[in-house]
N, C-alpha and C positions, 0 to 999 in steps of 0.2 A: 674589869668589865670588857667584854669582847666587842668586836666591830660589827657594824651593820653593812650588809652587802646589798646593793641595789642593782638589779639586772634588767636592762631595758632591751627593747627590740631592735633599735637602731642606734648608731653612734650619736646622731644629732639629738635624739631624745635623751640619751644618757647625759649629754652636755647640759640640757635644760634641767635635769634632776640635780646635776652637780652644782649649777648656779643657784638653784632654789635652796640647797642645803647651807649655803654661805659658810663653807669650810675651806680651809687652805688645802685644796686638792692638788696633788702633784700628778703630772702626766707620766704614766708608766706604759709599758708595752701592752696595749689592749685593754687598759683600764685606768681609772683615776683613783688616787688614795690619799686619805688624810689620817690624822691620828685616831679618828673614831669611825670613819666610813670608807667603803670601797664602792666605786661605781663602775660597772662594766656593761657590756652590750653583746647582743647577737648581731648578726648581719642578715636579718630575715631568718630563714630556716637554716639551722646548723645540722639538723638530722632529718633523714627521709626514710621512707619504706624501701626495703630492698627489693630488687628485681627477682623474679621467680628462680633464675639460675643460681641465686645465692642459697636457695633451699636445697636444690639438687641440680647437678649439671644437665640432667635430662630435660629440664624445662627450657634450656637455651634454644633448643630446636622446637619450633611451633608444630604441634601435632595434636590431632584429635585424641590420641591415646592418653595424653596428659591433661585432658580437660574433663570435667571442670576442675579448676585449681582452687582448692579451699583449704588453706593451711590451718592447722589447729592452733598454732602459735605464730604470730607475725614477727618478722625480723626487721630490724632497723639498722641503719648505718650512718656514720658521720659523712656529710658531703665533703668530698675531697678538696674542693676549692676553698673551703672555709675551715679546714681541720685545725689550722694554727689557732684561730680564734676560739674554736671549741675547746681545745686543750687548755687555753688560758682560762676560759669560763669554768671548765671542769675543775681546774686547780683551785680557783677562788671559791667555788661552791663547797669544796671539801677542806678549806683551810681551818685549822684548829682555832685560830683567833676570831673566826666569824661565828657569832652566836645567833644572828637573825638574818634571814634572807628575805628581802623585799622584792617580790615579783612585779616588775613595772613594764612588762610587755603590753602591747595594745589591749585595751579593755574590751575583749570580745572573744568569740569562740576560737578564731585563728590565733590570736595572741596567746590564749591559754594553751593551745596545742603546741606552739613553738616552745614555750618554757617547759611544759610537761615532758616533751621529748628529750630536751637537754637534761633535765633532772634525772630522767630514767637512764639515759646513756652515761651520765656522770655518776650514777649510783649514789645519789644523795640520800643519806639515811632518813627514814620516815620520822625518826625522833628529832631531826633538825627543825628548828623553828622557821617556818616559811609563811610569810604573810602576803596577801594579795592586795596590791595598790590598784584601785579602780577610779579612774579620773575621766572627766569629760572635756578637759582642755589642758593645754600645757602652760597655762599661766602659773606664776609662782604660788599664788594663793591656792589654786586647785591642786597643784602637786603636793604642797604641804598638808592640805586637808586630806588628800588621798593617803599619804603616809601616816598621818595621825589616826585616821579611821580604818586603816588596813585591817582586814579580817584574816583569820587563819585560812590557809589555802584549802583546807578541807571543805570550807563553805562553797567551793567552786568545783567540787569533785563531779557533780552531775554535768556541769558544763564541759569539763574535761572528757567525760565519757562520751558526750555527744560529739565532741571534736574528733576523738579517736574513731568513733563509728562512722562519721562522715568520710574520713580518710579511707577507712577500710571499705566502705561502700563504693566510693569512686574507684578504688584500687581493684576490687573484685569484679565489678561490672566492666571496668575498662579492659582489664586483662582478659577475662573470660569471653566477653562478647566480641571484643576487637579481634582476638585470636580466632574464635570460632567463625565469625563472619568473613574474616580475611582468608582463612583456609578454604572456605566453601565458595566464596564469591569474588575475591579480589582479582583473580586472573580474568574472570568474565568481564568485570568492569573496566580494567585497564586495557585489555585486548580490544574491547569495543571502542575505547577512546584512542587507541593507537599509541598508548603511553607505556613507559616502563612500569614494572610491577610497583604497586603502592598499597600498603596495608590499609584496611578500612578502620577508621578511628571512631569508636563509639563511647559515649559517656551518658551517665544518668541524666544530666541536665542539658548538655550540648546537643544531644540527639533530639531531644524534645523541642529545643529551639529551632533546630534545622527543620523539623517537621512543620512548625508553625509558619516558617517562611515559605516552604515549598507548597504547602496547602494554599496559602494566600496567592501565590503566583499562579497556581492552577485555577483558582477561582476567577482570577482576572482573565486568564486565557479563555475560559469557557463562558464568560459573561457575554450576553447578547444585549446590546443597547435597545431600549424601548423609547421611541420618540413620543412626545405628547405635546398638545397645543392648548395653551391657556388663553383666556380672554380677559383683557383689562380695559377698564373705562377710565378716562381722564375726567375727574370731577372738579368743578370750580367752587371755591369758597372765597367770597369777596374778591380780592385781587390776586389770590393764590390758587394754585391747582395742585392736585395730587391724584395718585392712582388708586383705584379700588379693584380688587381681583374678584372675578366671578367664580362662584362655587355653586354646584348643583345640589343644594340642600332641599329639604322637604318643601314642596310648593312649586318647585321649578318644573318647567316643561321637560327637563332632562333628568329629573330625579331618578336614580338607580337605572339609568339607561345603559344598554350594552355598548353604546358609543363612547362612554366615558373611560378615561384613565384616571382612576380615583375620582374624587368629587370636584377637583379643581382644573380638570383638563380633558381634552378629547384625544382619542387615539388617532384620528385623522384630521388633517388641516381643514378639509372641506366642511366638516361639521362645525368647527369653530367659526369659520367664515359664514356659515348658514345662520348661526346664532347672532352674529353681528348684523347680518342683513335683516333679521327679524327685529332686532332691537332698534335699528335705524328706521325701520318702517312704522314705528309707533308714533302717534300724534304728539305725545309729550316726551320731551327729551330731558325731563327732570327725574332725578333719583331722590326719593324721600328718605330722610333719616328715620330708620326704624328702631335703632338701638344705639345708645352711646354710653359706654362704660368707662369711667375714669377711676383709676386707683393708683396708689403709691406702692412700690415694691422696694424692698431693702436687699441689698447685696452685701453680705458679710465679708470681711477680709478673709482670704484663704488661710488654711492652716499653714503652719511653718513648714520649712523644707526638711524632708528626709533625703537620703542620697538619690533614690529613684526619681523623685520629683525634680530635683535640681539637675540631674542628668538629662531628663526629658526636656526641661526648659532650655538648657544650654545647647542641646542638639537643635532645637527649634529656632532659638534666637541667634546663636553664634555659629551654628554649623560645626560644632566640635563633638567628637565622639564621647561616649560615656567613660571610656578609659582615660581620655584626656581630661575630662571634667573631674574625675576622681583624683587624678594626679595634681590638678590645680588646687582642689579643696584640701588634699593632704598637705600640700605646700603651705596653704593658708593656716592650717591647723598647726603645723610645725613652727610657724612664725607667730603663733599665739593669737592670730587674728580671728579664728572661728573655733567652734567646739568640734568634737569628734565627728568625722565625716561618715563613717560606716554605720549609720543608724537607720532603722526602719520607722522610728517614731516621728510624728509630726506635731508633737505637743511638748510643753514644758513639764518638768516635775514640780511638785508643790514647793520643794526646798529651793529650787532655783528661782521660782516665781517670786518668793518673798524677798529675794535679793537682786531682782532684775534691774533695779535702779543703778546698780554698779555698772552693768553693761551699757545702759543708756547714758550714764555720766561720761563714760569713756568716748562714746560716739559724738559727744559735743566737740571733740577734737578732729572729727572727720568731716571736712568741709561740706560735701554734698548732703550730709545728713544732720549737720550741726543744728540747724534751725528746728528740724522736726524733733530731735532728741531733747532740746531745751524746752520746746513746747509741751512735750509729753511729761517731762519732769515738773514743770511749773503747774500744769493742770492737775497733776496727781493721778492721771488715768492709769498709770502702771500699778497703782495700789490694789485695784480690783481684779487684776489679771488672773489671780489664783482661783477665782470663782467663775471663770469663763470656760468655754470649750477648748481654749488654747492651753489649758493646764489639766492634765489627767494622768495620774500615776498608774492607773490600770492599763494604759496604752503604751507603757514604757517597759521594755525588757532590760536591755543593757544600757542604753543611752537615750537622752532626750533629743529633741530636734537640733538641726544645725542652725546655730545662731552666732552673731558676732560677739566676741568677748569684750569689745571696747578697748582692747589692748593691742600692742604690737604695731601701731599705726606708723611708726617710724620706718618700718621695713616695707610699707606698701608701695612706695615710689620705686623700689628696686624690682618690683614684679613686672611681668609683661603686661601690655595693655589688656589682653583678654582676661588675665588673672584679676586685674583690677575691676573689670566689668563683672566678673563672677562674684567678687566680693561685694560689689555694689548691689547686685541682685539679692544676695543673702541679707544684707543690711536692710534693704527696703522691704523685703517680705517680713522681716522681723518688726520693723517700725509700724507696719500696717495694722498689726493686731491691737495696737493701743489707740486706734482711731475708731470712730463710729462707722456703721455701715454707710455705703453710698446709697442714696435714695433716688429712684427714678419715678417720674410720673408717666403712666402709660394710659393710652386711650385706645379703646377698641370700638370701631365704628361699623355699623351695618346699614347700608343704603339699599332701598328696594325700588325696582321699576316694575310696574304692573303692565303685563302684555295681554292684549285682547285682539279680537278681530280675525282669528284664524278660521279657515273654512270649516274645520270640524267643530267649531264653537267652543274650543277649549281655551281657558284663560290660565295664566300662570303668573307667579311673582318671581322675578329674577333678582337675586341679591348679590351685592358687591361688598367686599370686606376690606378694611384697611386698619392696620395697627400702627400706632405711633409711640415713640419712647423718647423722653428727654431727661437728661441728668439734672436734677434740681438741687441736690446736696452732695457735694463731692466726697465728703467723708474720708475714708482711708485712701481713696484714689489719688489724693494729692501727694501722698508719700510713696506710692507704688512706682516700681521701675517702669520706665517709658522707653521701650526699644525703638519705637517709631511713632511719628506724630499722629498717624491715623488710628493707632490702637485705642481701644475703649478706655484703657487706663489713663490716656492723656486727654480725655474729654473733659472740658470745663463745664461748670454748671450752666444750664440754659441751652446746651448743645445736645445733639442727638447722640444716643449710644450707637456705636458702630456695630451693627448686628449682622453684617454680611448679607449674602444673597439668599433669597427665599429658595426653599427646595434643596438646600445643601447644608450638610452638617459642618460644624466648625470645630477647629482645634483637635484635641486628641480623639474625639469620637469619630471624626472622619477617617482616622487611620484604620479603624476596625469596623466600619459600618458594613452590614451585610450587603451582598450584591443586589443592585437594583433598588435599594432603599431610597425613598424620596420623602421629604418633609411636606406634608399637606398643608401646613400653616402658611398664611400669606405673609409676605415680607413686612417687617417693621420699617416704616418710612421715616426718612430723616425728618427731624422736627426741631425747629427752634422755638424760642419763647413766644414770638409773635404768632406763629401758626398754632402753637398750643393754646394761646389765649383765644384765637378765633374758633378753634375746635371746641373749646370749653363753652363757648357761647351758643353752640347749636342745641336745638331741642328736638324732641320727637316730632316728626312731621315737617321739619325744615327741608326746603327744596335745595338740591345741589344740581345745577345745570351740568349736563354731560357734554363735554367739548368734543369727544371722539372716542373711538374704540380701536383696539389693536390686538392682533394675534401674537402671542409670545411663544416662540418655539423652545422646547426643552427636550432633554433626554435623560434617562436614568444613567447613573454613574456606577462604574465597577468599584469594588472595594479598593482602598488605597494600600499601596505597599507599606510595609513597616519602615519607619526611620529608626536610626539607632536609639533615639530617645524613647519613641513610642514602644519599641521592643522591650526596653528596660521596664516600662510601666506594665506592659503585658505580662512580662515574667513575674513582676511583683504580685500580679493579680491572677495567677494560675492560668495564664493563657488568654485572659479577657482584658481588653483595653477599655476601662471604665472611666468615663469623663467625670461623673459625679463624685466629688471628693468624699462626700458622706458615705456613699456606698463602698468606695474603696477602703475607707477606714473599717467598715464592718467586716470585710473579709481579709483584713491585713493579717499577715502571719501565715497565709496559706499559699505563698508564692513559689515560683520555680527558682531555685538557687537562693542566695542571700544578697543583701546589699553589698557585702564585701566581695562577692564572687561573680556577679552578673556581668560586669564590664569585661572581666578577664575571660569569661566563657565566650562572649561575642568575639573578643580579640583572637581567641584560639580558632574559632570557626573561620575567621578571615585568613588566619595564618595557614591553615591546612587546606585552604581553597575550596571549602564547602559552601561558603557564602562570600559575596562580594559587597563592598561598601563604597558608594560614591562619596568621595570626600567633600565635594562641593555641596551636595544636597543631603548627605547623610542617609540616603535611601539604601535599603538592604535588598539584595536579590540573590537567588541561589545560583551557583555555578552548575555546569552540566554534571560534574563529578558529584556535587552535593545532592543534586536531584536523583542521581542514580543510587547513591547511598541511601537516600530516603526510601526508594523503592525496595532496596535490599532489606532494610529494617522492617518496612511495612509488610513484607511477605514472610518474615521470619520471627521478629521479636516486636510485634506491633505495639505492645503496651509501652515500650520505651518512647513512643511518639505521643503518648497520652498526657496532656498537661496536668489534668486532675490527679492522675496517678503519681506523676513526678512530684507534684506539690504535696501529695500525701506522705511521700518519703521525707520531705523536708519538714513537714509538720510533725512526723514521728520523731525526728531529731530534736525538735523543740520540746516535745513531751519528755524525752530522755533528759534534756537539760533542766527541765522543771522537776524531774524526779517522779513523773507520773507513770512512765514506762521504764522497766528495768533493761539494762544493757543486754543481758542474756536473751531476753524476749525479742528484742529488736534484731540482734545478731542471728538468731535462729530463722526469723522470717527472711532476712537478707540472704542467708545461705540457701534456703529453699528456693527463693526466687531465682538466684543465679544458677543453681544446679538445674532447675526445671527448664529454663530457657536455653541454657547452653546445650543440654541434651536434645532439645527440640531441633536446634540447628544441626547437630551431629546426625540426627535421624532423618532429616528432610533435605531435598535438593530442588530449589525452585529456579535453577538457571535457565531452563528452556522457557518457563513461564515469564521470567523477567524480561526476556528479549523484547516482547511486545511493548513493555513500558519504556524501555530504553529507546526504542524506535519512535514512540509517541512524543517523547520530549526532545529528541535530537534536533528536529527542524527549528526549534526556538533558539538554538545556539550556533553562532557563526563558527565555522570550522577554522581552526588555527593552523596555518601553514607551518612547515618545518622551519622556515626562515624566521617567522615571528614568534614561534613558541619560545617562552622564557622571557620575553620582553614584558615589562610591566605596563599596565594601563595607568596613565597618570591620574585618572579619576577614581582609581580603585585601590583598596587596601591589599588586593590579591593580584598576583601575576600568574603566568602559565608555567612557571618553573616547577619541576617535580620536587616534591619534598618527601623525604622518608618519614613516615609517621611512626612514632614509638607506640608501643602497645598499652601504655598507661594513660 
């Protein structure tokens, strides 16, 4: 009987497979071996696509004469720095005493691509038994399950096709568009900036992301603030007082008046002051309760983390980049603490839901969560999780959500403090789904003042509105992560929900709110149990004495710049930053890039100095070079800046992976797209036209002197040093 060969993506993963096998493995040069098994590894990519000059020396020189470049057969080569390991792996793959190859690279499109390239270059015979190990964590149980249930590699041929197509797509667009645009416009861009020649770098996803940032920056620049003035009344209830906000609803003297900015404010301060003067002139300074609505609302635990969600939260809470977050979670995964990080799913599979008590049992050994895990196990609330919205096989493609395994806790103390915090965030999001919803009691009050005695004989009813919210049942919030004491998650029963300021959007939505948008709803007032009780005792017609009036000044706000985290979410949702998680789930799978590539795409844009990242705030802004490249692309290959179109390419790859679209059909559309737009650049010249756009954006960037050029901004991921950009 021959040996089994296990090939992993990294040496550390190979070590875990070796441990799980429980065999007397001997350390060899580049692999481990026992009497029945051989375990080896790649070191990431061992094989890559060849540069155009490998096809023909004429392609070494950039020229319009050699574009578009559309090879009929693509060439690949072994990466020089890892050739030794490739040769070792190649030899093992073709050993006569190996009868079964277990492919243990990362369970996803990129992992599939890494192995298929190696197998292709190593000329592994198609007749050789090759099985795919697909796992969700690196625990021993999961590794052994993956080996036991490994499928023939042919079951993943569609995934491999999508992986090869993705690489060809990025290769063809990068080489053709970067070369064409560089030949036509690079000298114009670099001469304008007074810099040395630098190629223009273009990519299917990165250029779209650049466009999102530049468009947002221009929206902010063109935004004109609109001031408005609201009127508030201080109303007394027993020995307490609260504010009610005036709104010009039907029956008001100002209903649909041109003086209004929306229904809850005036365009000019004098009109707000005039309303107060009229109110103060009324003989009765009591507002009568016209309507009192009391209801309970339930807030369900959020869905589990996928990579985009945890990257956004870590950017917001810990001010770390998506790339840093991915590296941390990858480390947690390799230490068996959490499941596979590069996932788009936010739910569990039915299979894992049945055995989720194993994860919970392990968490009883994790101090901060021990009490919660024990409570969940004792109550049995985990038993019904398979029938909730947190389990859905149809929403899982490759892997379920990121959750703690309950194992590997001995290595937790060795991690950095921020890594421990990220782990705690994942654990607590996981625990929340086993608890009931948080319950809030909300009261909406409308109080009315009748105004009469005007010279024109007109009477009116002016109404004031107040909303109150108090947490009455903590539910899942007691297990939720609490980054700061003022957060809603740390609110105890009987205290007010922290709802923020009226007229302003909160959280992720604020990052992508349209220019000038203002919330017309009145603020939810802080409310404790005693005030809630007093409010509940009010009846229709109850009098609330008015202690005074005030004018509150406000102004419309420009849209917010993207943070590194909110950009990841926007990429996941095809250029839209959607706060509502239910809606996000509906369009999941239509994003820009993938969970495995988004952080790297941002990192590349920072590296080539098209975007700048403030490390302290994680806010993203364009550089002058980036904005000029945007203008170049906008005038020549505008569709590259379209998030919906870019997302459609990614969706097409998903269809190939599912077998819905044939590889040949996709490739034909890709070649037509590349050829069409490359030829358009060859046939047009917008340099004179572009000058006006360069001039328009130039004043927003501080000129860098020759002395300071090349020094790094300590708050930025990018410096001013020139970098030669490769054409891929």
